[in-house]
C-alpha angles and dihedrals in degrees: 000000000000131000109194146103141203141213145141132243145145110239137348140129141235142193137165113277146190129197092238094063119090124225095253089067093064123090094218104040089137089074095045103276112162090021132100110288090227090063098056132090110246108166104169122025114176101177143026134191137168132209127215091263092058095255108151122217123203129197097218099197094176091064101029090239140115115229136199130215115195123212089262090057101252115141128214140162119253100173140016134053093222098252119113111241147071120288145109107064112161094020141071112326089216088065095046127105120234128187117217097321117212133176125020140201137180124208128209091269091056095251110153117219119202127197093220092199110187091037085057088227143111111230129195129213115197125212090260091056103255117140126213139163118251100175140015135046095228092252112120100230141092120264148104102072112163091020136084112308091227088065096046128099123236130184116216098322109210107188144010134200132191111236131194119305089013100297118150129226119203129197098218091196107186092039086057091229142108110228130194134209116204129209091275094054096253116143126214138164116256099176136017134038091230098252113112113241142073133288147091102083113162090021134084113305093228087067097044127103119238128180117219097318115205122179124027135187142180126217128213091270096055097257114146122221123201129195095215093193099177089056094043088235144115110228126197127204111194129211091275091057095252116143128213140162112262097179141000131048095222094262114128098229146083123270149097103079113163091019135089109305092227089064096049130098124241129182116215100327105203103181145019135194136174129214132213091272090053093250109151120218123199130199096222091193105186093039087055091227142108110231125204128206116199129208092275093054097253116145126214137162108264098178134011138045097224094254123108105212111111114249103176135235098296095092130076115252097267091056097041119105119228127189114211098331105206113173139031142194137179113234118213088236088071094261133128116230115213128193097218086196105188094036082059094228141104113231134202125211130189111236089209106032099024091224113164127215136162113242099176137012134048095225095253121118141210123235109238094309103324110162095029138082114303098241090061093057126099117233131188117204101333105207131159117035137187137163129225131218091269093057092253110148115223124195140174109243088200103192095038087058093232146100113236127204124216109197124210091258089059097253114139124215137160112267098182140003135049094230095255122120114244148069101266128125103058111159093028141077114315088225092063096044124101119234126187112220100320107214115178134019138198133181133200130218090267088061092250108151124215120200127192119211139156121270113189107301092339138049140255136199119212130193126221114200125217084256090059095250114144123214142171110265110167144350134055099224092252127113115245145081098254128123106065113154093024140075112314092222085067095048126103129220135197104204120347104209101173143347132206138170133227127218094270091057097255114145121223122205126200115207110193096190098048091042092232144116116213130195124216114201125217089261090055103254116141127210137159119260097173131027136145093280089066099054123082119273113278093021117116114189124189100185107223098174130010136192134169126215128217091269091058094250112149119225121191137171124218115202090187097057094031090233145118124213147174138211122204129212087254088062091252110151117208135177108218102174140023135037093232090249117124094243143118110225149095104082110165093026138083112305094226087059093049130097110242105180102181114011111184131151120030132209133178120214126214090255094052096261110147115218123202133194116216107202100185098039094046097231141111115215134180136214114212127213089268089056095251116146125216143165121268103170142353136050096231093252113104117236140083125282144110105065109165095017134080111316089221088066097044126099120234132180121217099337100203119175133005143202138177118233121216091275096055096257117147112233122190143172110248087199105184089041089056090230142119108223136192132208109198125213092268088055096254116146129214140157120257096179142004127039106217099269118109143181139156094233134050111274111259096030118113117267116212095216113074114211116191098183102062127154 
């Protein structure tokens, strides 16, 4: 029999608890520790397990924590500090970093095992709260069979199960294998050849083909059950190692109730458990149902009506709606636990009376990590960035249609945007307004924020006041270059590539297509300050980024001509970097003699040093007061690496815009790595927000496009 349960989330915390303790004694009381589990916000849960005393363990993905619910319903954190990453082995599990924890299992000694998915490891938390790694090197790969599990490679392990005599079974999802660790710590493959697909039924499981297996379970006879999600099947490996299909005919659909399970249809089954009577329960995720296979092999719907609207706990299981149920566990009190993922709850169902109750979650959700530490949040193409007078970092989370705020204490929240695409909400709170792929930002000395986003075929600029009110500032939504000398709200733009402000509060707008920079005064009047008539004969500038210094000098980059130039108040035009050749060279020499292949965002330091982000060449460079160019960050090879080491040895991917914080640290949007990163005054790089995963919806909510071949 198996006591476990599975769900997906983005960021929560857990710790052992007793009903006699008060909330103030818990380190994570801000997320509900020490309170009833049904009162907390869960969002995504990826795994569930239950021990023999009836304590329930949740893998709280949204908070990168493991949480525990005692029999009296109180929730605490037992592992995870809330920051996505890998750390803490050998010490307190509460201080350790996890990275999207998934499936869980508990052995007879109350050790809790965690499929630390994005760390590509299996971790163990002992009863005294110490965390260790029991399998995986952290490298997403396959290797190490017949050797120590600690030296083996895993690839996004999704579930774990405790077998007889303390052996561990691992669903090595993206290796399309099931692995086993014996009592001596040696790892082997028990099912799957490692190539995603389908095949091998009625033969040895080690020669079979699986497709991204998720949940696994063992019954009392030693049979192994596999939720073969990519094949829309449940597979069974008997004690002799022979594999067969127990349920599902590969079609992603619903059908087959009251007939043989092998002729039924499933839709992305994500978990499977077995009770003491050998009944098999399946989390039939995309059918929004729990299916049951009895001892005669007949399949029925045990819970769920196929509709997603939440209808409460007043109905019996067959009449209760579920929304993307993800993980299951058998409770010793003869109940089935269900991670009702997109209802943001964990439900309990009596196996005899079919009574439904909620054991955790209040039905509310978190948005991609809002309310937690920045490194646990999910970003999607972070672009423009600015910083206010209180050292809050604001950035455009472009494909989430929001502006996010990273406070000095590292907590991330949404600053503007409700996540819907559009231009609605002017005159009201910025948090209630719709944005459409906000790209670049600027802020003035009064902390008014200006945001650029598309509007139909054209562009608009909106202003967010210190009080949080959003208004239309510039742009009529039409493509063009008209409107100079009149109100900015009636002007048209071709392509707004960047905006900035000067010390007087004027806003400058670079339009790459019309080869111009325009100025919007505080009274809302727009006029050109740079166009093709003002550059030397033969030069053709398409301004990519723009900034203004305190003297009123305009600086702008041009990725097309591979140059950086400036325009003084006296009208003098001067090239200050780049030869115009499409090269990357010249570090240590004069910037005007260097190759600058893709200059993008510009930033001026307090000492007059000009910093430039090179999107295509994956570097950040700087030009000092003597005109010498040098490397700040990036190896020139796109990728992600190097955190906590020298920025010059780190990999970045499409660095876009930059800002300095009050301490002089350089903050930039590492756009295609979906991160906000910091380079401190000693040149050391780290991640402030984001973890590399991305998505345009909140994790756990239904995506309208079904993708069969997923990693």
